[in-house]
C-alpha positions in Angstrom: -125.0 5.7 -0.1 -127.2 3.0 0.8 -124.8 0.3 -1.3 -125.9 -1.1 -4.4 -128.1 -4.2 -4.3 -127.8 -5.5 -8.0 -131.3 -5.0 -9.5 -133.3 -5.2 -6.5 -135.5 -2.7 -5.0 -135.7 -2.8 -1.1 -138.8 -3.6 0.8 -140.1 0.4 -0.1 -139.0 -0.2 -3.6 -137.1 2.5 -5.0 -134.7 4.8 -3.8 -136.2 8.9 -4.0 -134.8 11.9 -3.0 -131.7 13.5 -3.9 -128.9 12.2 -5.9 -125.8 11.3 -4.4 -122.5 12.5 -5.7 -121.7 9.0 -5.7 -124.9 8.3 -7.3 -124.5 11.0 -10.4 -120.1 9.5 -10.9 -121.9 6.1 -11.5 -124.5 7.4 -14.0 -122.4 9.2 -15.4 -119.7 6.4 -16.0 -122.8 3.8 -17.6 -125.0 5.8 -19.8 -124.3 4.9 -23.3 -123.1 1.8 -22.3 -126.1 0.2 -20.6 -129.6 0.9 -21.1 -131.4 2.9 -18.4 -133.3 0.1 -17.0 -130.1 -1.6 -16.0 -129.0 1.8 -14.8 -131.8 2.3 -12.8 -132.1 -1.9 -11.2 -128.3 -0.7 -10.3 -128.8 2.6 -8.8 -132.2 1.4 -7.0 -133.6 4.2 -9.2 -137.2 4.1 -11.1 -136.0 4.7 -15.3 -138.1 7.5 -15.4 -135.2 9.6 -12.7 -132.4 7.7 -14.9 -133.7 8.9 -17.8 -134.6 13.0 -16.6 -131.2 13.0 -14.4 -129.4 11.9 -17.5 -131.2 14.7 -19.6 -130.2 17.4 -16.9 -126.4 16.2 -17.3 -125.7 15.9 -20.3 -127.9 18.3 -22.3 -126.1 20.8 -24.3 -125.3 24.3 -23.3 -127.6 25.8 -26.3 -129.1 28.9 -25.0 -127.5 32.6 -25.0 
């Protein structure tokens, strides 16, 4: 992982691409305790990316 930058996007802007295992674990730990904007800033991800990943991680298994 590139390391957390505490709210400042790098010169390229928000991070893109696959989520690392560390990022997924941090998202799971923070989700529900912090707002999407704070999580996105800490992970250097867009708010949409964080929202989509959270939806995919926490969706309920209702398919049969």
